[in-house]
Structures are given as C-alpha cells and as structure tokens.
GULO-816518 format. One record per residue (C-alpha): x negated, z, y negated; residue in three letters; residue number from 1. Coordinates in steps of 0.05 Angstrom, whole numbers. Each point is the difference from the previous one (the first is absolute). Example, Ala and Ser with C-alpha at 12.3 -4.5 7.8 and 13.67 -1.06 7.14 Angstrom:
2
<rec x="-246" z="156" y="90" aa="ala" i="1"/>
<rec x="-27" z="-13" y="-69" aa="ser" i="2"/>
//
This chain:
64
<rec x="1" z="5" y="2" aa="unk" i="1"/>
<rec x="-25" z="-26" y="-70" aa="unk" i="2"/>
<rec x="-6" z="56" y="-51" aa="unk" i="3"/>
<rec x="-5" z="-9" y="-77" aa="unk" i="4"/>
<rec x="-79" z="-4" y="-6" aa="unk" i="5"/>
<rec x="0" z="-51" y="59" aa="unk" i="6"/>
<rec x="51" z="-50" y="-37" aa="unk" i="7"/>
<rec x="-30" z="26" y="-70" aa="unk" i="8"/>
<rec x="69" z="20" y="-21" aa="unk" i="9"/>
<rec x="-34" z="50" y="-40" aa="unk" i="10"/>
<rec x="-38" z="-64" y="-47" aa="unk" i="11"/>
<rec x="79" z="-4" y="-26" aa="unk" i="12"/>
<rec x="10" z="40" y="-66" aa="unk" i="13"/>
<rec x="73" z="-9" y="-1" aa="unk" i="14"/>
<rec x="11" z="21" y="80" aa="unk" i="15"/>
<rec x="27" z="69" y="16" aa="unk" i="16"/>
<rec x="-50" z="41" y="35" aa="unk" i="17"/>
<rec x="69" z="5" y="70" aa="unk" i="18"/>
<rec x="-6" z="-83" y="-6" aa="unk" i="19"/>
<rec x="-39" z="-24" y="53" aa="unk" i="20"/>
<rec x="11" z="-93" y="-9" aa="unk" i="21"/>
<rec x="2" z="-42" y="55" aa="unk" i="22"/>
<rec x="-61" z="-43" y="11" aa="unk" i="23"/>
<rec x="33" z="-72" y="-32" aa="unk" i="24"/>
<rec x="22" z="41" y="-57" aa="unk" i="25"/>
<rec x="-61" z="34" y="-23" aa="unk" i="26"/>
<rec x="-34" z="-72" y="8" aa="unk" i="27"/>
<rec x="56" z="-34" y="-37" aa="unk" i="28"/>
<rec x="-16" z="51" y="-53" aa="unk" i="29"/>
<rec x="-78" z="-8" y="2" aa="unk" i="30"/>
<rec x="6" z="-71" y="-9" aa="unk" i="31"/>
<rec x="55" z="12" y="-56" aa="unk" i="32"/>
<rec x="-61" z="48" y="-35" aa="unk" i="33"/>
<rec x="-56" z="-59" y="13" aa="unk" i="34"/>
<rec x="41" z="-41" y="-37" aa="unk" i="35"/>
<rec x="12" z="36" y="-58" aa="unk" i="36"/>
<rec x="-67" z="13" y="-8" aa="unk" i="37"/>
<rec x="-23" z="-67" y="-5" aa="unk" i="38"/>
<rec x="55" z="-25" y="-42" aa="unk" i="39"/>
<rec x="-15" z="-22" y="-66" aa="unk" i="40"/>
<rec x="-73" z="4" y="29" aa="unk" i="41"/>
<rec x="-26" z="-64" y="-36" aa="unk" i="42"/>
<rec x="52" z="-6" y="-60" aa="unk" i="43"/>
<rec x="-32" z="-31" y="-67" aa="unk" i="44"/>
<rec x="-64" z="-35" y="34" aa="unk" i="45"/>
<rec x="-15" z="-63" y="-27" aa="unk" i="46"/>
<rec x="-50" z="-26" y="42" aa="unk" i="47"/>
<rec x="51" z="-21" y="55" aa="unk" i="48"/>
<rec x="64" z="-48" y="2" aa="unk" i="49"/>
<rec x="64" z="51" y="-3" aa="unk" i="50"/>
<rec x="29" z="-48" y="47" aa="unk" i="51"/>
<rec x="-16" z="27" y="68" aa="unk" i="52"/>
<rec x="16" z="-72" y="26" aa="unk" i="53"/>
<rec x="-63" z="-29" y="-50" aa="unk" i="54"/>
<rec x="-35" z="65" y="17" aa="unk" i="55"/>
<rec x="3" z="-25" y="74" aa="unk" i="56"/>
<rec x="-14" z="-72" y="-9" aa="unk" i="57"/>
<rec x="-64" z="18" y="-40" aa="unk" i="58"/>
<rec x="-28" z="56" y="47" aa="unk" i="59"/>
<rec x="20" z="-57" y="57" aa="unk" i="60"/>
<rec x="-44" z="-52" y="-44" aa="unk" i="61"/>
<rec x="-53" z="36" y="2" aa="unk" i="62"/>
<rec x="-7" z="2" y="88" aa="unk" i="63"/>
<rec x="0" z="-72" y="-4" aa="unk" i="64"/>
//
C-alpha cells in the first residue's frame, strides 16, 4: 500500500493530511504543475519567431 510519503502527496500544499491521491491523480497534478511552471517561458524573446510552426521550420532547416 502506498503511503503519502511514497506517492509524493506530501508535496502538494493544498492537500489535507488525511487525503491520499491515487497514482493517476498524482501524475495528473504533477503534469499540470510542470506545465504551469513552463507557461510563458519564452515570452518576450525577440531572437525567435513568435509563430511555433515557423520556429519548427527554422529548426528543421538547420538539420538539413
């Protein structure tokens, strides 16, 4: 049986001590936290195109 320490439930400050997350819910919360942390990471950069598809094309052109 997983304990909160094993599942990482202790890492969520909004989680009550008596709540234990299922492994699936814990993975979902970790993914959401990682995406939120990365949000806006490249905001304001002027050395790359703003359009993601254009940026991919630029990267791929360097590989040829």
